C-alpha positions, 0 to 999 in steps of 0.5 A, a space after each residue: 539561473 536567475 529566474 523569477 521563481 528562483 529569486 523569490 526569498 520570502 524569508 527575507 520579507 518577514 518584518 514580524 518578530 513573531 513570524 520570524 521566530 515561528 520560521 526560525 523554529 520551522 526552519 529547524 525541521 529535520 527528521 533527526 534534528 533532536 536526536 544525537 545520532 542524526 549523522 546516520 542520515 544523509 540529505 542532499 542539502 540542508 532542510 529548508 524552512 517553509 516558504 510562505 510570504 509575510 501576510 500569510 504568516 500573520 496567521 501564526 498569531 491571529 487565527 482562531 484555530 491557533 487560539 483555540 489550540 493554545 487554550 486546549 494546550 494550556 488545559 491539556 498538556 497531552 494535546 499539545 502539537 510540538 513542531 516535531 523535526 520532519 524534513 519538508 525540504 522539497 528538493 527531495 520531497 519524494 523522499 519525505 513522502 516516500 517511505 513509499 520508495 522503491 529500492 532506489 529513489 528516483 532522483 531527477 533534476 532539470 539541468 541547469 541549461 534546458 531548451 524548451 523542446 527538451 522539456 516538451 519531449 520530457 512530458 511527450 509520453 503523457 500528452 504527446 499531441 500538445 508537446 508536439 504542437 509547441 516543439 516549433 515555438 520559440 515562446 509561449 503565451 499564458 494561454 499556451 502554458 495553460 493549454 499544456 498544463 490542462 492537456 497533461 493533467 488530462 493525460 495523467 489521469 489515465 497513466 502513472 506520472 512520476 516525479 520526472 514528468 512533473 519536473 519537465 512540466 514545472 520546467 515549462 512553467 518556469 521557462 515561460 515566465 523567465 523569458 519575458 519579465 512581463 509574463 503573467 500566468 493565468 490563475 487556473 495555470 497556477 491551480 493545475 501546476 500546484 495540483 501536479 506538484 502535489 501529486 508527486 510530493 514536490 511541495 517546496 515548489 508548491 510553496 514557491 507557486 504560493 509566493 509567486 501568486 501573492 506577488 501577482 495578486 492571485 492568492 484569493 483564488 488559490 483555495 484549491 491549491 491550499 486544499 491540495 497542500 493540506 492533504 499532501 501534508 496529511 499523506 506526508 504525515 505532517 500534521 503540524 504543517 497541514 494545520 499551519 496551511 489551514 490556519 493560513 487559508 482561514 486568515 486569507 478568508 479561503 474556504 478549504 475543500 471537503 476533501 482537505 477538511 476530511 483528511 485533516 480531521 481523520 488525522 486529528 482524531 487519530 492523534 486525539 487532538 480534541 479542540 482542533 478537531 472540533 474547530 475544523 468540524 465546526 468550519 466544515 458545518 459553517 461553510 455548508 459542506 454537504 454531509 455524507 456517510 464519511 462526514 458522519 463517521 468523523 463527527 462520531 470521532 469528534 464527539 467521542 473525543 469531546 465527550 472524553 475530555 468532558 466537553 459535553 456541551 460543545 458535543 451537544 452544540 455541534 450535534 444541534 448544528 447537524 440536526 438543524 441541517 436535516 441530518 440525524 446523528 448516529 447511535 454512536 453520537 447519541 450514546 457518547 453524549 448520554 454516557 457523558 451526561 450519565 457520568 456527570 449525573 446530569 439527567 435533566 440535560 440529558 433528557 433535554 438533549 434527547 428531546 432536542 434531536 427528537 431521538 431516543 437512546 439504544 438499549 445499551 445506554 437506556 439501561 445505563 441511564 436507568 442504572 445510574 438513576 437508580 444508583 444516584 437517586 431512587 428507583 421511582 425517579 428511574 421509572 419516571 425517566 423511563 417513561 419520559 424515554 418511552 415518550 421519545 420512542 425508547 423501547 425498554 427490554 426485560 433487562 431494563 425492568 430487570 434493573 428496576 426489579 433489582 433495585 426495588 428488591 434492595 430497597 425493600 420494595 417488594 411490592 414495586 418489583 412484582 409490579 415491574 415483573 407484571 409489566 414484563 409479562 403484560 408487554 409479552 417479554 420473559 423475565 430473565 434469571 437474574 429477575 427471578 433471583 432478585 425476587 426469590 431473595 426479596 421473598 425469602 428476606 420478608 419470610 415468604 419462602 412458600 411464595 419464593 418456591 412458586 417463583 422457582 417453579 415459575 421460572 422452570 416453567 418458562 424454560 429458564 434454567 437455574 444456576 448456582 446463584 439461583 440454588 444459592 438463593 434457595 438454600 440460603 432462603 430455606 436456611 433462614 426459614 429453617 426449612 432444612 428438609 427443603 435445603 436437603 431436597 434443593 441439594 438433591 435438585 442441584 445434583 440432578 442438574 449436574 451442578 454439584 457432585 454428592 457422594 453416598 456418604 455425604 450429608 446433604 444438609 452439611 453439602 449445603 453449609 459448605 455451598 453457603 460458605 458455613 463450616 459444617 463443624 460449627 453449624 449443627 442442627 440438633 434435636 432438643 431433648 432437654 425436657 426441663 429447658 427447651 431450646 426448640 427453634 423449629 420442627 421437622 416434618 415429624 414434629 421433632 423440636 430442633 435448634 441450631 447449635 452455632 453462632 446465630 448472628 454470624 449464621 444470619 449474617 452469612 445468609 443475608 449476605 447471600 440473599 443480598 448479593 443475589 438481589 441485584 447481580 454484581 457482574 464485577 464480582 462475578 468477573 473477578 471471581 471467574 478470572 481467579 478460577 481461570 474461567 475466561 470464557 465465563 468472565 467474558 460472558 459476564 462482561 457482556 451481560 454487565 454492559 446489558 445491565 448498565 454496569 461498568 467493570 471496576 478498574 481492578 477487575 478490568 486489570 485482572 481480566 486484561 492480564 489474564 487475557 494476555 497471558 492466555 492463548 485461547 481467548 486473546 482474540 477477545 482483547 480487541 472487543 473489549 477495547 470497543 466495549 469500554 474504551 474509557 476504562 481501558 484508558 485508565 489502566 496502569 502503565 504495567 497493564 497497558 504495556 502488557 495489553 499493547 505487547 500482546 496486541 502487537 505480537 498477535 497482529 492487532 496492529 490498528 487496536 494497538 495504535 489506539 492504545 499507544 495514542 492513549 498512553 502517549 496522550 497520558 504520558 505514560 511510559 511505553 517499554 522497549 519490548 512493547 514499542 518493538 512488538 507493536 512496530 513489528 505488528 503494524 509493519 505486518 498488517 498496518 498502514 504506513 501512517 501508523 507505522 511512521 507515528 509509532 516510529 516517531 513516538 518510539 524515537 522521542 522516548 529514546 527506544 532501542 530494541 533488544 539485539 535478539 529482536 533487531 533481525 525481525 524488526 529489520 526485515 520488516 522495515 526493509 520489506 516496507 522500504 523504510 531505509 531511512 529508519 533502518 540507518 537511523 536505528 543502526 546509528 542509535 544502536 551503535 552509539 548506545 551499545 558500542 560494546 556490541 558493535 560486531 554483533 549489531 554490524 553483523 545483523 544490520 548489514 545481513 539484512 540490508 544486503 539480504 533485501 537489496 540495500 547493499 549500496 546503503 550497507 557499503 555507505 555505512 561500512 565506509 563511514 564506520 571504517 573512517 571512524 576507526 572501526 574494525 569489521 569482522 569477515 562476517 560483515 564483508 561476507 554480507 556485502 559480498 553476498 549482497 553485491 552477487 545477488 545484485 549481479 555487481 560482480 566488480 564491487 563484490 571482488 572489491 570487497 573480497 580483496 579488502 577482506 583478503 588484504 586482511 588475510 581473512 576469507 568469508 564464509 563458505 556459502 559467501 564464496 560459493 555465491 561468489 564463484 557461481 557469479 564469476 563463472 556466469 560472467 565468464 570470469 572463470 579464472 578468478 572463480 578458480 582462484 577463489 575456489 583454491 583459497 576456499 578449499 585451503 581455508 574450508 577443506 571440508 567444503 571442497 566438494 561444494 566449491 567444485 560444484 559451484 565452478 561446474 554449475 557456474 561454467 555450465 550456466 555460462 556455456 563453458 562446458 569444456 572448463 566444466 569437464 576439466 574441473 570435473 576431471 580434476 575432482 576424480 584425480 583428487 578422488 573427490 566424491 561427486 554428487 547428483 547435482 554435479 552430474 545434473 548440471 554437467 548433463 544439462 551443459 552438454 545438452 546445451 552444447 549439443 554434445 549427445 554423446 557425452 550426454 549419453 555417457 553422463 546419463 549412464 554413469 548416473 544410472 550406475 551411481 543411482 543418481 536421480 535426474 532432475 526435472 530440468 535435466 529431463 527437460 533438456 534431455 528430451 529436447 535434444 532427443 526430439 531435435 535429433 529424431 530420437 523420439 522413441 528414445 525420449 518415450 523410453 526416457 519418459 517411462 524410466 522417469 515415470 518408474 523413478 518419480 511417478 509423482 511428476 508424470 503430468 509435468 513429464 508428459 507436458 514436457 514431452 508433449 511440448 518438444 514433440 510438437 516443437 520438433 514437428 513430431 505430432 504423430 506421437 501426441 495422441 498416444 501420450 494423451 491416451 497414456 495420460 487417461 490411462 494414468 487417470 490424470 486430467 489435462 491442465 491448462 499447461 498441456 492445452 496451452 502446449 497442444 494449442 501452440 504446437 498444433 499452430 506450428 505444425 499448421 494442424 488447424 483442426 486440432 489446434 481449434 479442437 484443443 482450444 475449444 476444449 480448454 475454453 469448455 473446462 474453464 481454463 485460461 488460455 495463455 497469450 501465446 495460445 490466443 495469439 495463435 488462435 486469433 492469427 489462425 482465424 485472421 488468416 483463414 478469413 474468419 475475422 468475426 470468430 477472432 472478434 468474438 474471441 477478443 471480446 472474451 479477452 476483454 471480459 477477462 481483462 486480458 491485454 491484447 498484444 501487438 500481434 493480436 491487434 495487428 492480425 485483427 486490424 489487417 483482417 478487418 482492413 482487407 475486408 474494407 471494414 475501416 470503421 470497425 478498425 477504429 471501433 476496435 482500436 478505440 475499445 483497446 484504448 478505452 478499456 486499457 487492454 493495451 500492454 506497455 511497450 506496444 508496437 503499432 509500426 506497421 499499422 501506422 504506416 498502413 493507415 498513413 498510406 491509406 489516408 487515414 492519418 487520424 488513426 495513425 496519429 492515434 496509434 503513434 500517440 498510444 505508442 509514446 504513452 506506453 513508453 514505446 518510441 516509434 521508429 523513424 520509419 513511422 515518422 517518415 511515413 506520417 510526415 510524407 503522407 501529411 505532405 501528400 494531403 498538404 498539411 504541411 504544419 502537421 508534417 513539420 510537427 512530426 519532423 521536428 519531433 523526429 529530430 529532437 529525438 535524434 532520429 534520422 529522417 529518410 532522403 525522400 522525407 527531406 525531399 518531400 518536405 523541401 518540395 512542399 515548401 517550394 510549392 507553398 511559396 516558402 522558399 526560404 524555409 526550403 533553403 533552411 531544411 537544405 542547410 540543415 541537411 548539410 549541417 546534419 552530415 546528409 548530403 541532399 540529392 540533385 533533385 532537392 537542390 534543383 528544387 530550391 534553385 528552380 523556385 529561386 529562379 521563378 522568383 527571380 532571386 538570382 543571388 540565392 539561386 547562384 549561392 545554391 548552385 555554388 553550394 551544389 557544386 561544392 557537394 559534387 553536383 555538376 549543374 546541367 548546361 540549361 540551368 547554368 546558361 539560364 542563370 548567366 543570361 539572367 544575371 546579364 540582363 538584371 538590373 538589380 544591384 544586388 543581383 549584379 554584385 552577385 554576378 561579380 566573379 560568379 562566371 569565373 567561379 562557375 567555369 572554374 568549378 565546372 572544369 570549363 577553363 581546363 577543357 580549353 587549355 
C-alpha cells in the first residue's frame, strides 16, 4: 500500500559519508550477527536500520556527549561502547523487548486492505464510545484523530493494552493521512501516538513518526517522543540506541525528560560508563531537573564512578553544582570524594572540599583521613587536621584518638600519647583495648614497667577484658625488664582468664617464652654462682643474682618485635593469621575493626580471606557485605580469585552482587570461566531481573561461553521458565556446532527441557532442521516430542511423531507410550490407543500392566466404561495382576455411568483384595449413593473410610456434607457436624462454604444466614458462590441494605462482584425505586475495579433502556466491551429502539452501525423503528437505504416497513420513488392495497412532472400484471 509512511525511506536521504557509515554499522544489528551459529534464530525479515533523518544523524559526529565519550574511550578502553548486534527490527518489536514473551509470541499485523470501521472496532474494547462515534464517518479530520488518540490513551490507563490494540490505532493514524495528501496531524497527535507505540514496543513505528514529523516541521515539539523512546530502548536493554537518541535530542536542542535521564543514568552506572554518566547528569543539572531521593541516589553512583577512575575534580565540581541548588550531598558522596583525596594524599584540597560543602565526614572516613595523615605525614599534622574537621562539625570517637595514640607510641612520643588519652577521658569516652595495648607497649619500651602495670589495672577497672595481645605485651615487657616473677604471675592470670592451659608439670616461665615465640631450650634463666667472675644481670625477690643464658641480641629483638607490633594494631596481619587458623568469624570481626581504624586490607590478605570464605559453608553470606566494605580492593583481585568469588555468588543466589563483580571483570578485560558464567546465569535467573540476565548472557556470548553438558539441564530449565526461547535456541546451536561428538546427548537434553516446559513447536522446528542437515535422532528425542505434544493435547502431531519413529522400527520409552495411550483414549481414539498398547507390551513386556492400566484409565475418563471393562477382563484372561489404581479408575467410571450394581461389585472386590479406596473414588461413590437415596449406606461408607485412613476425616466429612445438601438430605447434617466435634475437628472454610451453598439450595434461610455469620465471625473467607447465595437471599427477601453492607465488606477485601451479585443488588434497588443508589453502586464497582472479566450486563442494559436511563445502560454496555464481552444483539436492539423512542436518531444509528459491523443481526422491530424514525424526521432517502440494506442482507422487510417509506414518498410527492418501492414490495410477495394503488395511479395521471410521467410509462400494465388483474379479466 503506497502511503506517506510507507514511502519514508530515510536511508536514501543521507548525504553525509560519516552518517552513511554510521548507518551501515547500525544496519548490521542482529542478536547473532557476530556469531557463527546465528542460523538457529529465525526472524520474519532482515533486521532494519534505525530510521532517522539526515539532520538528526549529524549528531553522530558533533554532539558533545559523543565527543566526551570518544575521549573517555581513548583513555579507558574498558568503557568503550561497541554497537553490539541487537535486533531492533520493529516489525517484531514485541520480540526485541520481549524475553517478556508469553509461551506464544503475539503476532498481529493489519491486513493490506482494512476499512476504517474494522480498525475502529479493533480499539472498541479500549475506548468504545469514541470508536462508535466514528463508525459512520467516511473521513477523519485532524481533530477527529486527536480525539480518538486521547480517548484511547485515557482508556488504556485502566486496562492492559496489547500490541494488536495499538496496531489498530496505528492503522487509524495512517489511514487518515493516506486518504488525503494534504492531511496534517496535530503535534499532540504525534505525541500520543508515539507514547502508545512505545508502550507496546513498536519502536520502528516511532522512528517512522519522527521522520514524518521532521518532514512536516514538527520535530521541535517532539521531546516527549524522544524521551519515551530513550526509556523504551533502556527497557529493551539497548543502551547504544538510547545514547544515540539522547545525542539526537541534544543536537536538535531538545530537552530529555527527567524520567528518560534517570533511566539512562541508571543503566550507564550499572554498565560502568563513567564519562557518559557524568555528561548526562551534568545536563540534568543544567536544565534544572528537580532533585529528589532517586536523583540523589543516582548522584551517588556517578560520583562513585568518577572517584574510582581518579576524576575527583569532576566529582567535586558536580557536587558543588548540586550544593548550589540548596541540596546537601549524601554521606556516600562525601565519603567517596574524601577517600579519593586520601588516595592522592591531597589533604589541602580535601579540607577545602569540606569547607566548600560546609559538611564534615562521618566517623569511618574521618578515621581514614587521620590514619592516612599519620602514615604519610606526622601525628602533629593529623592532629591539626582533626581540629579543622572538628570546626566543620566532625565528632571524633575514641578510635580517632586511638589512631593518634598508636602512631605517637610508634614515633616514641609517649607524652603526646598520654595527652591524647587524657583527651579521650575528658570527652567522656572510654579508651579501647588497642589504646591500652599501645600505651603499655610504649611504657615497657621506655622501661616504665611499673606504670605499664598501672595502665593494665586501669583497663581492667574500666571493664575492658584483656586479650592475648595484651598479655603478650605484659610478657614481653616484663621479660625485657627482667621481671620474671611478674612473668610467671602474668602466665597465671592468663590461665585464670581461660586464654591458655597450663599443666602442673609445665614451667610458667617456659610457657611464657613459648608464647613470645622463643625456644625455652635456648633461653635459660640461671643463677650466678661464680664468685670470681660475676655474670649477674638482675636479682629475684630473694636477692639472688640471675642472668640469661641465651643469645641476648635475638632475645631483645624478639621482645621488641612483640612490643612494636602491639603499639599500633596491624589488622591485616591479624586477618591473615585468623584465615590460616580457619577462624573466619574472628577474621571478619578484625575486618570490621580495621575499617573503623581507617586501615585497608592488603591485596594478599583480601585474596586469602575471599578464598577462605568461598570455601566455607558457614560464613559465605559475609561475602556480599565484604564487597560493600571494600569495593575498590575487590576490583583488584586476581582473575582466579574473582572467578571463585563470582562462581560462589551465583551458586548461592547473590545475583545482584555477582552482576557487579562481572561488570568489573568485564571492565578490566579479565577472563570469566565457563563454569562461572553458568553458575551466575542460573543464579540471576532464580532471583535476578531480566536486564541482568540478558546483560550477563551478552557478555558470556561475547566470550564464546559454553556450559558443560552436565549443567545444561539446570540452565535450560531456568531459561525456559523465563520464556527466553531465543537464548535457548541460540545455546542449542552453539552446543551442536562446538560438540558434534555429543550430538545425541545435547539433543536429548534440549528437546526434553523444551518439550517439558511448553515449547514443543520450537523443539519440532529444531528437529526438522537437524533432519534436513542429515542428522540422525534417536528414539529418546522423538519420545520427548511425543510427550510434549501429549501434554499440549496435540494428539495428531504426537501420532505423526510416533509414526515417524515407528517407520524406523523404533518405539519410545514406556512412560511416553503410557502418556500417548492415555491422551488417545481421552480423545476417544481408543482403537489407536489399543494398537499402541499392544506394541508396547511386545517391546516392554514387563510394563504390560501399566499399559493396560493406562487404557482403562483413559477409557474411564472418556466415559467409555464398556471398553474399560473389556480391557479389564482381558487382563484377567491373560492372568495379569491388577492393582488398586485400576480398580479405582473403573469404580469412578461406573459411578459416572450411574451403574451402581457394577460399582458394588468393584467395591467388594477391592475390599477382598485389600485395595484402598482413593479420595476421588470415595467422592464419586458418595455422590451416587446420595443421588439414589442410599444415605445410610453413604454414612456407613464414611465410617469405613475413617477406619481405613483417619487422617482425611475432615475431607471425607466435607464431601459427605456437600452431596447430602446437594441431594436435599439436609436432615443428616447436624449429626455429621456433631461427629466432627466429637473427633475434635474444627470446621474450615470449605465446610462452611458447603453449608452455606447447600442450605441456599434447600431454601433453608435460617441456617444459611447462621452458618454464613459463623464463617465471618471466625474470619474465614467466603467463596464467591457463598456470597452469591447470601446476597441473592437478602435481595429476594427485601433486605437489600444487608446485601449492600455485605457488598461493602467485599469491596474492602477487594473481592470482585460477579454478574449474579450485581444483578441481584441492582434489581432489588430498582424495585425500591432507588435509581440514584444503583448508579452509585455501579460506579463504585467500576471505580474500584471490582468487575470481573467477561461480565454480563445484558438484563440490566435492557431494563435501564426500557425505563429511559439510557446513560446507565450505555455505561454498562461499555463496561462489558472493556471487560472483553461483546453484548448480544438483544442489548443492541434495546438501545437502538429506545434511542429512537427518545428521538436520538444519531445515537441509535451509532449502535446500529456497530451492531452490523460486528455481524450481529438486528431484529425486525429494530429495522422497523429506525425506518419509521427516519421517515418521521423527513429523511426518507435514509429510510429507503435501510430498506435496501435489509434486502441485501437477506432480510425481507415487513409490509409495515414498505408502507412507511412508500407513504412518506407519497406525502413528499416523490411518485417515482413511491412506484419503485411499490414494485419492490410486489417482488417480495406483498400485494399493495387497492387504496394505495389507486392513489398512485391518480397522482401519476395528474402529474405534470416529466420524471413522474416517465415513471408512469408501463407502470400500470406492470402493476396490473404483477397483481393478477389481467388474469382475472380473462
